[in-house]
N, C-alpha and C positions, 0 to 999 in steps of 0.2 A: 499571440504571448496573455492579451485578455483572455479570449476562452481558457487557452490552458490554467492560468489564477482560479479562473471559477469553478473551472473541471479540479480541479483542484484539495481546491474548497473544499466543495461540497465530499468529495471521498474521506477527508480527514475528518469532513460532523458522520460521515457513517460511518467510521469504524469509533469514532466519541462515542457514538449516540449506549453505543456498546460492549464499552470502558476497555477499552485499547489501549494497547500502554508499549509507552516508550513507539511513541511516533519519530517518527525522521520520513525529511525532504533530498533528494539528491538530488542534487541540478547538473545537469548529464549532457546539459545547451556547446559545452569551451569541449567533450568528448568528441573529436573524432570518429574513432569508432566504435560508442554507445549503438548500442541497439532502442534507443528510448529516449527522450528526452529529459525527461523526468521517472523515478524511482520513488514512491512512499511505501517507508517500510515500518510496520511494528507488527506487536505478538497479542496475541490471547494465552493463558491461566491453560488452557487443555484444548483438546478436541471437539470440545465444542464451541465455545468461546468462538475459540479458529472462524467456524464455520457462522456461524452465529456476526460475528463483525464482517463476515466477506459477504456474507446477503446480506446485511445491511450499505456498508457496500452500492452490492446493489442494486439494489431498490431503494435507495439515498439520492444517486445520482440519475436513476428513471428517473427516479418522482420529483426530482426538484430539474434539471435540465435535461430528460429528455433523451440522455443517453445510456445505449445499451454495451459492454462491451463485444469485443472481439471476437474474444473467450474465456475463458477462467480456466483453470485445474487444481486440482492439489482433493477435492471432499471427500473422495473415497477414503485417506488414514489420517484428515487432516491436520499434518504435521506441519504442511505450509500452502498456502494458499495464493495462486498463479488471478492476478483477471487482472487483462489485458486491452489496456482503451487507445494503442495504437502505440503513441508514443507517450503513454502513461499508463507505466502500470503497477500492480500492485501488493504487498509479501503479506502475506501475510502469515505471522509463523507461529511457534513452540517457541517459546525457553531453548532450550536442548537443538534444540533444531539452527533457530536464528544464532546462534552464538560456536552453533560448527561452520554450518555458510560463511558465515562474517561478511553478510554482501557489501558492511559500511563499509572496510578493514582493501575487498579487492575494491571500490570504484573511491576508498580515498582522494584520487585528487582530484574529485565532483566538487564541493563546496554543499556540504551535510549541517542541515536546518533542523537541531532535536527541538522539539516538541513538550514541554510538561503537558504532562498526566490532569486528567482531570482528573475528581474522584464524586 
């Protein structure tokens, strides 16, 4: 549990470093059918910012706690990039795609925690 908390906090630091907005953590630990224990969802204002946030997450997590993602995808058009840390998935959206897929509503029975934006 401490390992999860440390990884989540480091992911959030990486998001905030590049001014990712509307960060939400989704605790899926009480949902048996979920493929992960946690989602961290955020958004960037352009494809360039979405890619920069994703790069920052990967670099920050590797530098601070030495963890590499199992996989990542979405850089080609940078509308929605997902980074797979096994039991934690990071979703970085452009606002239109986030609104379309509505992951927070899809997993509304999970515990959602919204974090304030860092200016």
